[in-house]
C-alpha positions as CSV (number, residue, x, y, z in Angstrom):
1,S,-159.2,7.9,-78.7
2,S,-155.5,8.0,-79.0
3,I,-156.0,7.4,-82.7
4,G,-153.9,4.6,-83.8
5,R,-150.7,5.6,-82.1
6,R,-148.7,2.5,-83.1
7,A,-149.0,2.5,-86.9
8,E,-145.4,3.4,-88.0
9,A,-143.8,1.1,-85.5
10,T,-145.0,-2.0,-87.5
11,S,-143.2,-0.8,-90.7
12,V,-139.7,-1.3,-89.2
13,M,-139.9,-4.5,-87.1
14,A,-136.3,-5.8,-87.0
15,A,-135.5,-9.5,-87.0
16,T,-132.2,-10.6,-85.4
17,S,-130.1,-12.9,-87.4
18,S,-130.3,-15.5,-84.6
19,A,-134.0,-16.0,-85.5
20,A,-132.9,-17.5,-88.8
21,Q,-130.5,-20.0,-87.2
22,P,-131.3,-23.6,-86.6
23,M,-133.0,-24.2,-83.3
24,E,-130.2,-26.2,-81.6
25,P,-127.5,-23.5,-82.2
26,L,-130.0,-20.9,-81.1
27,R,-130.6,-22.7,-77.9
28,R,-126.8,-23.1,-77.3
29,M,-126.3,-19.4,-78.0
30,E,-129.1,-18.3,-75.7
31,A,-127.9,-20.6,-72.9
32,R,-124.4,-19.1,-73.1
33,E,-125.7,-15.6,-73.0
34,R,-127.8,-16.4,-69.9
35,H,-124.8,-18.2,-68.3
36,A,-127.0,-21.3,-67.9
37,P,-126.2,-24.9,-68.8
38,I,-127.9,-26.3,-71.8
39,G,-131.1,-28.0,-70.9
40,E,-131.6,-25.9,-67.7
41,V,-134.8,-23.9,-67.7
42,P,-133.8,-20.2,-67.8
43,S,-135.1,-17.9,-65.1
44,F,-137.6,-15.2,-65.8
45,S,-135.0,-12.6,-65.0
46,G,-132.6,-14.3,-67.4
47,I,-135.1,-14.3,-70.2
48,C,-135.9,-10.6,-69.6
49,A,-132.2,-9.7,-69.6
50,Q,-131.7,-11.5,-72.9
51,A,-134.8,-9.9,-74.5
52,W,-133.6,-6.5,-73.2
53,R,-130.1,-7.0,-74.7
54,S,-131.5,-8.1,-78.1
55,A,-133.9,-5.1,-78.1
56,A,-131.1,-2.7,-77.2
57,T,-129.0,-4.1,-80.0
58,S,-131.8,-3.5,-82.5
59,M,-132.5,0.0,-81.2
60,S,-128.8,1.0,-81.5
61,D,-129.2,0.8,-85.2
62,P,-129.2,4.4,-86.6
63,L,-131.8,3.4,-89.2
64,V,-134.1,2.0,-86.6
65,Q,-133.7,5.2,-84.6
66,Q,-134.4,7.3,-87.6
67,Q,-137.6,5.4,-88.4
68,A,-138.7,5.6,-84.8
69,L,-138.4,9.3,-84.9
70,E,-140.2,9.4,-88.2
71,G,-143.0,7.2,-86.9
72,A,-143.5,9.2,-83.8
73,S,-143.5,12.5,-85.7
74,L,-145.9,11.2,-88.4
75,R,-148.3,10.0,-85.7
76,A,-148.4,13.4,-84.0
77,A,-148.9,15.2,-87.3
78,A,-151.6,12.7,-88.4
79,A,-153.3,13.2,-85.0
80,F,-153.5,16.9,-85.6
81,A,-155.0,16.5,-89.1
82,A,-157.7,14.2,-87.7
83,Y,-158.3,15.8,-84.4
84,P,-161.7,17.5,-85.2
85,V,-163.0,14.1,-86.2
86,D,-161.6,12.7,-82.9
87,V,-163.6,15.3,-81.0
88,L,-166.7,14.4,-83.0
89,K,-166.2,10.7,-82.2
90,T,-166.0,11.6,-78.5
91,Q,-169.3,13.4,-78.7
92,V,-171.0,10.7,-80.7
93,Q,-169.9,8.0,-78.2
94,A,-171.0,10.2,-75.3
95,G,-174.5,10.3,-76.8
96,H,-174.7,14.1,-77.5
97,P,-178.1,14.8,-79.2
98,Q,-176.7,17.3,-81.7
99,Y,-173.4,15.6,-82.6
100,R,-174.8,12.2,-83.6
101,N,-172.8,11.2,-86.7
102,L,-170.3,12.3,-89.3
103,R,-172.8,14.7,-90.9
104,A,-172.6,16.7,-87.7
105,A,-168.9,17.6,-88.3
106,P,-169.6,21.0,-89.9
107,R,-171.8,22.0,-87.0
108,L,-169.3,20.9,-84.4
109,I,-166.5,22.9,-86.1
110,A,-168.8,25.9,-86.3
111,D,-169.7,25.6,-82.6
112,Y,-166.2,25.0,-81.4
113,R,-164.2,27.0,-83.9
114,M,-160.5,26.9,-82.9
115,R,-161.4,25.6,-79.5
116,V,-161.8,22.3,-81.1
117,F,-158.0,21.9,-80.9
118,R,-157.8,22.7,-77.2
119,G,-157.2,19.1,-76.2
120,Y,-154.8,18.3,-79.1
121,P,-151.6,18.6,-77.0
122,G,-152.7,15.5,-75.0
123,V,-153.3,13.5,-78.2
124,G,-150.2,14.8,-79.8
125,A,-148.0,13.9,-76.8
126,N,-149.6,10.5,-76.6
127,S,-149.1,9.9,-80.3
128,F,-145.4,10.8,-80.2
129,L,-144.8,8.9,-76.9
130,M,-146.6,5.8,-78.0
131,G,-145.0,5.8,-81.5
132,A,-141.6,5.9,-79.9
133,L,-142.3,3.5,-77.1
134,M,-143.7,1.0,-79.6
135,F,-140.4,0.5,-81.4
136,G,-138.3,-0.6,-78.4
137,G,-141.2,-2.2,-76.6
138,Y,-142.2,-4.4,-79.5
139,R,-138.6,-5.6,-80.0
140,F,-138.3,-6.5,-76.3
141,F,-141.5,-8.5,-76.3
142,D,-140.7,-10.1,-79.7
143,N,-137.5,-11.4,-78.2
144,F,-139.2,-12.3,-74.9
145,W,-141.8,-14.4,-76.4
146,R,-139.3,-16.0,-78.8
147,L,-137.4,-17.2,-75.8
148,Q,-140.7,-18.5,-74.4
149,G,-141.1,-20.6,-77.5
150,V,-144.0,-18.8,-79.1
151,P,-144.1,-19.7,-82.9
152,E,-142.8,-17.1,-85.3
153,Y,-146.1,-17.0,-87.1
154,W,-148.1,-15.9,-84.0
155,R,-145.3,-14.0,-82.2
156,P,-146.2,-10.6,-83.8
157,A,-149.7,-10.9,-82.4
158,V,-148.6,-11.8,-78.9
159,A,-145.8,-9.2,-78.8
160,G,-148.2,-6.6,-80.2
161,A,-150.8,-7.3,-77.5
162,S,-148.1,-7.2,-74.8
163,I,-146.7,-3.8,-75.7
164,G,-150.2,-2.5,-76.6
165,A,-151.5,-3.2,-73.1
166,I,-148.6,-1.2,-71.6
167,C,-149.1,1.6,-74.1
168,G,-152.8,1.7,-73.3
169,L,-152.2,2.1,-69.6
170,A,-149.5,4.8,-70.2
171,A,-151.9,6.7,-72.5
172,T,-154.9,6.7,-70.1
173,P,-154.2,9.9,-68.1
174,L,-153.8,12.2,-71.2
175,E,-156.6,10.4,-73.0
176,Q,-158.9,11.2,-70.1
177,V,-157.8,14.8,-70.0
178,K,-158.4,15.1,-73.7
179,T,-161.9,13.6,-73.4
180,V,-162.9,16.1,-70.7
181,M,-161.6,19.0,-72.8
182,A,-163.5,17.7,-75.8
183,L,-166.7,17.6,-73.9
184,Q,-166.5,20.6,-71.6
185,E,-167.3,23.1,-74.4
186,S,-170.7,21.5,-74.8
187,W,-171.1,21.2,-71.0
188,L,-170.5,24.9,-70.7
189,K,-173.0,25.7,-73.5
190,E,-175.7,23.4,-71.9
191,G,-175.1,24.9,-68.4
192,R,-173.9,21.6,-66.9
193,I,-170.7,23.3,-65.6
194,K,-170.1,27.0,-64.7
195,E,-166.4,27.0,-65.8
196,R,-164.1,24.8,-67.7
197,V,-162.9,21.8,-65.8
198,F,-159.4,22.0,-67.3
199,R,-157.8,25.2,-68.8
200,S,-155.2,23.2,-70.7
201,V,-153.8,19.7,-71.1
202,P,-150.9,20.4,-68.7
203,H,-153.4,21.8,-66.2
204,G,-155.6,18.7,-66.5
205,A,-152.6,16.4,-66.2
206,L,-151.5,18.1,-63.0
207,A,-154.8,19.0,-61.4
208,G,-156.9,16.0,-62.3
209,S,-157.1,13.3,-59.6
210,W,-155.6,9.9,-60.1
211,R,-159.0,8.4,-59.8
212,L,-160.3,10.6,-62.6
213,K,-157.3,10.0,-64.9
214,F,-157.4,6.2,-64.5
215,Y,-161.2,5.8,-64.3
216,A,-161.5,4.2,-67.7
217,A,-158.1,2.5,-67.8
218,T,-159.4,-1.1,-68.2
219,P,-161.3,-0.7,-71.5
220,L,-158.5,1.4,-72.9
221,V,-155.9,-1.3,-72.1
222,C,-158.1,-4.0,-73.6
223,R,-158.8,-1.9,-76.7
224,T,-155.2,-1.0,-77.3
225,A,-153.9,-4.6,-76.7
226,L,-156.5,-6.1,-79.0
227,F,-155.8,-3.4,-81.7
228,D,-152.0,-3.9,-81.6
229,C,-152.4,-7.6,-81.6
230,Q,-154.2,-7.5,-84.9
231,L,-152.2,-4.7,-86.4
232,F,-148.8,-6.3,-85.9
233,F,-150.1,-9.7,-87.1
234,Y,-151.8,-8.3,-90.2
235,N,-148.8,-6.2,-91.0
236,S,-146.4,-9.1,-90.7
237,R,-148.5,-11.2,-93.1
238,L,-148.6,-8.3,-95.5
239,R,-144.8,-7.9,-95.4
240,E,-144.4,-11.6,-95.9
241,W,-146.6,-11.5,-99.0
242,L,-144.9,-8.5,-100.4
243,S,-141.5,-10.1,-99.8
244,A,-142.6,-13.3,-101.6
245,E,-144.8,-11.9,-104.4
246,G,-143.8,-8.2,-104.6
247,H,-141.3,-8.8,-107.5
248,K,-144.3,-9.5,-109.8
249,Y,-145.6,-6.0,-109.5
250,S,-144.2,-2.5,-110.3
251,E,-142.8,-0.3,-107.6
252,N,-145.9,2.0,-107.6
253,T,-148.1,-1.1,-107.2
254,R,-146.0,-2.3,-104.3
255,V,-146.2,1.1,-102.7
256,F,-150.0,1.0,-103.1
257,F,-150.3,-2.4,-101.5
258,G,-147.9,-1.5,-98.7
259,T,-149.6,1.9,-97.9
260,F,-153.2,1.0,-98.4
261,G,-152.9,-2.5,-97.2
262,F,-151.5,-1.1,-94.0
263,M,-154.4,1.3,-93.8
264,L,-156.9,-1.5,-94.3
265,A,-155.3,-3.5,-91.6
266,G,-155.8,-0.6,-89.2
267,L,-159.4,-0.2,-90.2
268,V,-160.1,-3.9,-89.7
269,G,-158.5,-3.8,-86.3
270,A,-160.4,-0.7,-85.4
271,T,-163.7,-2.3,-86.4
272,I,-163.1,-5.5,-84.4
273,N,-162.1,-3.7,-81.2
274,Y,-164.7,-0.9,-81.5
275,P,-166.9,-2.2,-78.7
276,F,-164.1,-1.6,-76.2
277,D,-163.5,1.8,-77.8
278,L,-167.2,2.7,-77.3
279,V,-167.2,1.6,-73.7
280,K,-163.9,3.5,-73.1
281,G,-165.5,6.6,-74.6
282,R,-168.7,6.2,-72.4
283,M,-166.6,5.7,-69.2
284,M,-164.3,8.6,-70.0
285,A,-167.3,10.9,-70.7
286,E,-168.8,10.1,-67.3
287,A,-165.5,10.1,-65.4
288,Y,-165.7,13.7,-64.2
289,P,-169.3,13.5,-63.1
290,A,-168.7,10.1,-61.5
291,T,-165.6,11.1,-59.6
292,T,-167.2,14.2,-58.3
293,G,-170.3,12.4,-57.0
294,Q,-172.8,13.7,-59.6
295,V,-173.6,10.3,-61.1
296,A,-173.0,6.7,-60.0
297,V,-169.7,5.1,-60.6
298,S,-169.7,2.4,-63.3
299,S,-167.2,-0.3,-64.5
300,M,-166.4,-1.9,-67.8
301,P,-168.8,-4.8,-67.4
302,T,-171.7,-2.6,-66.2
303,T,-171.1,-0.2,-69.1
304,F,-171.1,-3.0,-71.6
305,A,-174.4,-4.3,-70.1
306,K,-176.0,-0.9,-70.2
307,V,-175.0,-0.3,-73.9
308,I,-176.5,-3.7,-74.8
309,K,-179.6,-3.1,-72.8
310,D,-180.2,0.3,-74.4
311,G,-179.3,-0.6,-78.0
312,G,-178.9,-4.3,-78.3
313,V,-175.6,-5.9,-79.6
314,M,-175.5,-3.4,-82.5
315,G,-175.5,-0.6,-80.0
316,L,-171.8,-1.6,-79.3
317,F,-171.0,-0.3,-82.8
318,R,-172.7,3.1,-82.5
319,G,-170.4,5.7,-84.0
320,L,-168.3,3.2,-85.9
321,P,-168.3,5.2,-89.2
322,T,-166.9,8.2,-87.3
323,R,-164.0,6.1,-85.9
324,S,-163.4,4.5,-89.3
325,A,-163.1,8.0,-90.9
326,L,-160.8,9.0,-88.2
327,H,-158.5,6.0,-88.8
328,A,-158.6,6.4,-92.5
329,I,-157.3,9.9,-92.2
330,V,-154.6,8.8,-89.7
331,W,-153.4,5.7,-91.6
332,C,-153.4,7.6,-94.9
333,C,-151.2,10.4,-93.4
334,V,-148.8,7.9,-91.8
335,G,-148.6,5.7,-94.9
336,V,-148.0,8.5,-97.3
337,G,-145.6,10.2,-95.0
338,R,-143.6,7.0,-94.5
339,E,-143.3,6.5,-98.2
340,A,-142.3,10.2,-98.7
341,C,-139.5,9.7,-96.1
342,E,-138.2,6.8,-98.0
343,R,-138.4,8.4,-101.5
344,S,-137.0,11.8,-100.4
345,G,-133.8,10.4,-99.3
346,L,-134.4,11.4,-95.7
347,R,-133.2,8.0,-94.5
348,D,-130.0,7.8,-96.6
349,A,-127.7,9.2,-94.0
350,A,-129.1,6.8,-91.4
351,K,-128.7,3.9,-93.8
352,A,-125.1,4.8,-94.4
353,R,-124.4,5.0,-90.6
354,S,-126.2,1.7,-90.1
355,A,-124.1,-0.1,-92.8
356,A,-120.9,1.5,-91.5
357,Q,-121.6,0.1,-88.0
358,G,-122.4,-3.3,-89.4
359,H,-126.1,-3.4,-88.4
360,S,-127.2,-4.3,-91.9
361,K,-125.4,-7.6,-91.4
362,K,-127.3,-8.4,-88.2
363,L,-130.7,-6.7,-88.6
364,S,-133.4,-6.2,-91.2
365,A,-134.9,-2.8,-90.3
């Protein structure tokens, strides 16, 4: 999978000062900014323009930019640390007879050696891209759904699902290339192919057909939207609780709650949406044979039906421990890295620039 590419984005969600204003002044302000009379229903383009301006204001904050770069970089680094487990998860979901569970990790590494990292550039690029995209994208949709009247309590979930769906679609081509590269080593060993399908991630991105690269787009979009919906919602509730109750605990305890609470939120989200991840893995594993006429083409509903027919409802959770281990590594790396950035003073210069530009008066980054 693209292994949790949105994690750091949730740690810096900015709230504009207008969100704390009474509703009537807020309506008047929004009506003026859209050049529409009070009481007139704003146009869709007007709402999008206002949401875009609010997101742009938020993203102009040097502190938000610094944290966006940190988040994207930490995601890419965490993806590298966890990548052998990601390859194992791909094999488990594809139903490989030798790589069936976490205990097969040493065997997989021994068989693949350094070739296990061949597909990492795709995951690393996706992790960096999605980590950066999530910052501005979340802010846009948070403002968009605020203008649509979605309650503040539920807005993180709705905004997270919206940007998650877009990120899932954008991540599909490189995710598919990565999957083929993770499986082709065993295909070569078993004699299913005579030569590697893709020599590298760039080769796969350029040479792979559009049909191949978007073969499993639907389950990946569903998985990512559902995951981000939960992750942003859980993280918002965690931040609210720490804001209200954090003063009762020591700084180290707050760090523990923030870091490992965030990791737990990711694990819960990954567990709930795992059936979509499994179906995505199955479809991506069969994408190359299906698009070259070697096997019949399938869809998300038919793949779901086949998994349930073969293994019952519990078959939808085959390989879950491998994915849980994968997410634990990723969230731990991101959480610890995020805290290290804060404690090391890496953000001090960005905070000073943010305060000098007056962003601290308008935004809570």
